[in-house]
C-alpha positions in Angstrom: -14.6 -34.6 0.7 -14.3 -33.4 -2.8 -11.7 -31.0 -4.0 -13.1 -28.2 -6.1 -9.6 -27.3 -7.3 -7.9 -23.9 -7.6 -10.1 -20.8 -8.0 -8.9 -18.4 -10.7 -9.2 -15.0 -9.2 -7.6 -12.9 -11.9 -8.0 -13.7 -15.6 -5.8 -12.4 -18.4 -4.9 -9.2 -16.6 -2.3 -7.1 -18.4 -1.6 -3.8 -16.8 1.2 -1.2 -17.1 1.6 1.4 -14.4 3.9 4.3 -15.2 6.5 5.6 -12.8 5.1 8.4 -10.7 1.5 7.7 -11.7 -1.4 7.6 -9.3 -3.7 4.7 -10.2 -7.1 3.9 -8.6 -8.3 0.2 -8.6 -12.1 0.0 -8.2 -14.7 -2.8 -8.5 -17.2 -4.8 -6.4 -16.2 -7.0 -3.5 -14.6 -10.2 -4.8 -13.6 -8.7 -8.1 -9.9 -9.2 -7.5 -8.8 -5.7 -6.5 -6.9 -6.7 -3.4 -5.5 -9.8 -5.0 -4.1 -7.7 -7.9 -2.5 -5.3 -5.4 -1.0 -8.2 -3.4 0.5 -9.6 -6.6 2.0 -6.2 -7.4 3.6 -6.1 -3.9 4.8 -9.7 -4.1 2.7 -10.7 -1.1 0.8 -13.3 -3.2 2.3 -15.6 -5.8 1.0 -15.6 -9.3 0.2 -19.1 -10.7 0.9 -17.8 -14.2 2.4 -14.8 -16.0 4.9 -12.3 -14.6 4.9 -9.3 -12.4 7.7 -6.8 -13.2 8.5 -3.9 -10.9 11.2 -1.3 -11.5 12.5 -3.5 -14.3 12.8 -6.6 -12.2 10.7 -9.8 -12.4 9.5 -10.2 -8.9 7.8 -13.5 -9.7 11.3 -15.0 -10.3 12.6 -14.0 -6.9 12.9 -16.2 -3.8 11.4 -15.1 -0.5 14.6 -13.5 0.8 15.2 -11.5 -2.4 11.6 -10.5 -2.6 11.7 -9.3 1.0 14.8 -7.2 0.3 13.2 -5.8 -2.8 10.0 -4.8 -1.0 12.0 -3.3 1.9 14.1 -1.2 -0.4 11.4 -0.1 -2.9 7.8 -0.5 -1.6 5.6 0.8 1.1 2.3 -1.0 1.7 -0.7 0.3 3.7 -3.6 -2.0 4.6 -7.2 -1.4 5.7 -6.6 -3.0 9.1 -3.3 -1.2 9.9 -1.2 -4.3 10.7 0.8 -2.6 13.4 2.8 -4.7 15.9 0.7 -4.4 19.1 3.7 -4.9 21.5 5.6 -2.0 19.9 5.2 1.7 20.3 4.3 4.0 17.4 8.0 5.0 17.2 9.2 1.4 17.2 6.6 0.3 14.6 7.8 3.1 12.2 11.5 2.5 12.9 11.3 -1.3 12.3 11.7 -1.3 8.5 14.7 1.1 8.8 16.3 -1.1 11.4 15.9 -4.1 9.2 17.7 -2.2 6.5 20.5 -1.4 8.9 19.8 2.3 9.1 21.6 3.7 12.2 19.3 6.8 12.2 16.2 4.6 12.2 14.6 6.2 15.3 15.5 9.7 14.4 13.9 9.3 11.0 10.9 7.5 12.5 10.3 10.4 14.9 10.5 13.0 12.1 8.0 11.0 10.0 5.5 10.6 12.8 5.9 14.3 13.8 5.2 15.3 10.2 1.9 13.4 10.4 0.9 15.1 13.6 1.8 12.3 15.9 4.8 13.9 17.7 2.9 13.5 21.0 2.1 9.9 20.4 5.6 8.4 19.9 5.5 6.2 23.0 1.9 5.1 22.7 1.0 1.5 21.7 -1.5 0.8 19.0 -4.3 -0.1 21.5 -3.8 3.4 23.0 -4.4 5.1 19.6 -7.6 5.9 17.7 -8.2 4.2 14.3 -7.1 7.3 12.4 -3.9 7.6 14.5 -3.1 3.9 13.9 -3.5 4.4 10.2 -1.2 7.4 10.3 1.4 5.3 12.1 0.9 2.6 9.4 1.3 5.3 6.7 4.4 6.7 8.4 5.9 3.2 8.5 5.2 2.7 4.8 6.6 6.1 3.9 9.7 6.3 6.1 11.9 4.3 3.8 11.0 6.7 0.9 9.6 3.9 -1.3 9.4 4.3 -5.1 6.1 2.4 -5.0 3.3 2.9 -2.5 0.5 0.4 -2.4 -2.7 1.1 -0.4 -5.5 -1.4 0.1 -8.7 0.3 1.2 -6.7 2.6 3.6 -9.9 4.5 4.6 -12.1 1.4 5.0 -12.1 1.4 8.8 -12.3 5.1 9.3 -15.0 7.7 9.4 -15.3 10.3 6.6 -13.3 13.1 8.0 -10.5 10.8 9.3 -10.4 9.0 6.0 -10.1 12.3 4.1 -7.1 13.2 6.3 -5.4 9.9 5.4 -6.1 10.4 1.7 -4.6 13.9 1.8 -1.5 12.4 3.5 -1.2 9.7 0.8 -1.4 12.1 -2.1 1.0 14.5 -0.3 3.5 11.7 0.0 3.2 11.1 -3.7 3.6 14.8 -4.5 6.6 15.3 -2.2 8.5 12.1 -3.0 7.3 11.1 -6.5 6.3 7.6 -5.5 4.1 5.6 -7.8 0.7 5.2 -5.9 -1.7 2.3 -6.5 -4.9 2.7 -4.5 -7.5 0.0 -4.0 -10.8 1.6 -2.9 -14.6 1.1 -3.0 -15.0 4.9 -3.1 -15.4 6.1 -6.7 -14.9 9.7 -5.7 -11.6 8.8 -4.1 -10.4 6.8 -7.1 -11.3 9.7 -9.4 -8.6 11.8 -7.7 -6.0 9.5 -9.2 -4.4 10.1 -12.7 -6.1 6.9 -14.0 -8.8 4.5 -12.8 -9.0 0.8 -13.5 -12.2 -1.2 -12.9 -12.1 -4.9 -12.1 -15.1 -7.2 -12.4 -14.9 -11.0 -12.0 -11.2 -10.9 -12.2 -11.0 -9.0 -15.5 -10.2 -5.5 -16.4 -13.5 -3.9 -17.4 -12.3 -0.4 -18.3 -9.1 1.4 -18.7 -9.7 5.1 -19.1 -6.9 7.4 -20.3 -5.0 9.3 -17.8 -6.5 12.6 -16.7 -5.0 15.8 -18.3 
């Protein structure tokens, strides 16, 4: 079998995201949106160039250092929730705090879930929750460590309109309350337009880079 060689997903992308900014990443399927977000979060490795977050070159970190950096500074929300099925909602949200050695992990997790309207769902497992409830658990898990950077990859992609809107309100509320930098990948142009700035990707390249909204 022949080897087609590596596929270049992103090409000559240079992007600065300001602290506290909300940034929407839009573009057609396969344009590189999710890959760019994964590079920002250190979940994929760049084959060239550098990714700097909070003044640190994360492309130079080994896996352990990168994991510690993400745990301390980033919250990531995916389209497909990525909850641990054998853990309750409370346990899922407490996990990143436990890994960080926080003795108040469960107390903080319960407060975060209650703040998202899930106070009656603490002991439920993911399979016992609706899609919207699972995404709120995932959002609580991302937010409970008070990350300085919040990355969201199509967070409303598996939800109906009303449920998705509720998740979007929670995302922007977290940004407003805690000042986290929010980078949002979405197919929905109306959702991206709610961000301070919108970046469009096409064929792995930045197509447009509008100025921040006043």
